[in-house]
C-alpha positions in Angstrom: -11.2 48.8 -83.5 -13.7 48.1 -80.7 -12.3 46.5 -77.6 -15.3 44.2 -77.1 -16.6 41.4 -79.2 -19.4 38.8 -78.9 -18.6 36.1 -76.4 -17.5 32.7 -77.6 -19.8 29.9 -76.5 -18.5 26.4 -76.5 -19.7 23.2 -74.9 -17.9 22.2 -71.7 -18.7 18.5 -72.2 -15.5 16.6 -72.8 -17.2 14.0 -75.0 -18.1 16.8 -77.5 -14.4 17.1 -78.4 -13.0 13.7 -77.6 -12.1 12.9 -81.2 -10.6 16.4 -82.0 -6.9 17.2 -82.2 -5.0 17.6 -79.0 -3.5 21.0 -78.4 -1.2 22.5 -75.7 -2.0 26.0 -74.4 0.8 28.0 -72.8 0.6 31.2 -70.9 3.8 33.3 -70.8 5.4 36.4 -72.1 8.4 38.7 -72.2 9.5 40.5 -69.1 9.3 44.2 -69.0 11.7 44.5 -66.0 14.3 41.8 -66.5 16.0 39.8 -69.2 14.2 36.7 -70.3 10.5 36.1 -69.8 7.9 34.5 -67.6 5.7 31.4 -67.9 2.6 30.3 -66.0 2.9 26.9 -67.5 0.8 25.0 -70.0 -2.2 22.7 -70.1 -3.4 20.1 -72.6 -6.7 20.7 -74.3 -8.7 19.9 -77.5 -9.3 21.9 -80.6 -12.9 23.1 -80.4 -13.3 24.1 -84.0 -12.9 26.9 -86.6 -15.3 29.3 -84.9 -13.2 29.3 -81.7 -10.0 29.6 -83.8 -11.4 32.7 -85.6 -12.6 34.2 -82.4 -9.2 33.9 -80.8 -7.4 35.2 -83.9 -9.7 38.3 -83.9 -9.2 38.8 -80.2 -5.4 38.6 -80.2 -5.1 40.7 -83.4 -6.1 43.7 -81.2 -2.7 43.4 -79.4 -0.1 43.7 -82.2 2.8 43.4 -79.8 1.7 40.0 -78.4 2.8 36.7 -79.7 0.3 33.9 -80.0 1.6 30.5 -81.0 -0.1 27.0 -81.3 2.3 24.6 -79.7 2.9 21.0 -80.7 0.0 18.7 -79.8 2.4 16.4 -78.0 2.1 16.5 -74.2 4.6 18.4 -72.1 7.4 16.4 -70.4 6.1 14.8 -67.3 2.5 15.0 -68.4 0.4 11.9 -68.9 -2.9 11.7 -70.7 -5.4 9.1 -69.6 
């Protein structure tokens, strides 16, 4: 499988996705040197559509030992959305 794919192009204008579903994106993983894992935290975002979802699915499928998970759309504790 090739390690490159066409870039994903999405609008950076917030109003483009204002009515879309909220999502929470988390960056973390299992530790290779200690028990447990690590986390860089999470951010709130918006679903940008099926094309982006397919692009990410294709990208992460190249790493069979990784785990990709869509978290609950509810905000993380302590986060406020305005």
